C-alpha positions as CSV (number, residue, x, y, z in Angstrom):
1,M,0.0,0.2,-0.1
2,L,1.2,3.4,-0.9
3,N,1.2,6.1,1.7
4,T,1.1,9.9,1.2
5,N,-0.5,13.0,2.8
6,A,-3.2,15.1,1.6
7,T,-0.9,17.6,0.0
8,N,1.1,15.3,-1.8
9,F,-2.0,13.4,-3.0
10,R,-3.3,16.5,-4.5
11,K,-0.1,17.2,-6.2
12,N,0.2,13.6,-7.6
13,M,-3.6,12.7,-8.0
14,F,-3.5,11.6,-11.5
15,S,-0.4,9.3,-11.0
16,L,-1.8,7.8,-8.0
17,L,-5.1,7.2,-9.5
18,E,-3.4,5.8,-12.5
19,Q,-1.4,3.2,-10.3
20,T,-4.5,2.4,-8.3
21,V,-6.7,1.7,-11.3
22,K,-4.0,-0.1,-13.4
23,Y,-2.1,-2.1,-10.8
24,N,-5.0,-2.4,-7.8
25,Q,-2.4,-0.4,-5.8
26,P,-4.5,1.0,-2.7
27,V,-3.2,4.4,-1.4
28,Q,-3.5,5.5,2.2
29,I,-4.0,9.2,2.4
30,T,-3.2,10.6,5.7
31,T,-4.6,13.9,7.2
32,K,-4.6,15.5,10.7
33,D,-8.1,14.6,11.1
34,G,-7.7,10.9,10.0
35,N,-6.9,8.5,7.2
36,A,-8.5,7.6,4.0
37,V,-7.8,4.5,1.6
38,M,-8.3,4.8,-1.9
39,I,-8.9,1.6,-3.9
40,S,-9.7,0.6,-7.4
41,E,-13.4,0.0,-8.4
42,E,-12.4,-3.8,-9.2
43,D,-11.0,-4.3,-5.5
44,Y,-14.1,-2.4,-4.0
45,N,-16.5,-4.8,-6.1
46,G,-14.6,-7.7,-5.1
47,L,-14.9,-6.5,-1.3
48,M,-18.7,-6.1,-1.8
49,E,-19.1,-9.5,-3.2
50,T,-17.1,-11.1,-0.5
51,M,-19.3,-9.5,2.1
52,Y,-22.2,-10.3,0.3
53,L,-21.3,-14.1,0.3
54,N,-20.3,-14.1,3.8
55,S,-23.7,-12.8,4.7
56,V,-25.5,-16.0,3.2
57,P,-26.0,-18.3,6.1
58,G,-24.1,-21.4,6.0
59,L,-22.4,-20.8,2.7
60,V,-19.0,-20.1,4.2
61,D,-19.2,-23.5,6.0
62,E,-20.3,-25.3,2.6
63,I,-17.5,-23.9,0.9
64,K,-15.0,-25.0,3.7
65,A,-16.5,-28.4,3.8
66,A,-16.2,-28.8,-0.1
67,A,-12.6,-27.5,0.0
68,A,-11.9,-30.4,2.4
69,E,-13.4,-33.3,0.5
70,P,-11.1,-35.2,-1.7
71,L,-11.5,-34.7,-5.4
72,E,-11.8,-38.4,-5.9
73,E,-15.0,-38.3,-3.8
74,C,-16.6,-35.6,-5.7
75,V,-19.4,-36.9,-7.9
76,P,-21.0,-34.4,-10.6
77,E,-24.8,-34.0,-10.3
78,N,-25.0,-33.7,-14.0
79,E,-22.4,-34.6,-16.3
80,V,-21.9,-32.1,-19.0
81,E,-21.2,-33.5,-22.7
82,W,-18.8,-31.0,-24.6
């Protein structure tokens, strides 16, 4: 994560935005009143999706149980013919 203060953020805003968007590099902006973090829209959408999926009752437990199941024991419900 890049760190900068509000003054430097204003001076370098385009460059910092470009790094955030192109390379998903978060930027922490510090001020005397507190801090903020700038993230890409892609990262934001990923966080929102993760929060939503974690809010579905039992879904995390099902995913963990499925991940622990040996691949040999997995049986597809409907086989797909390509």
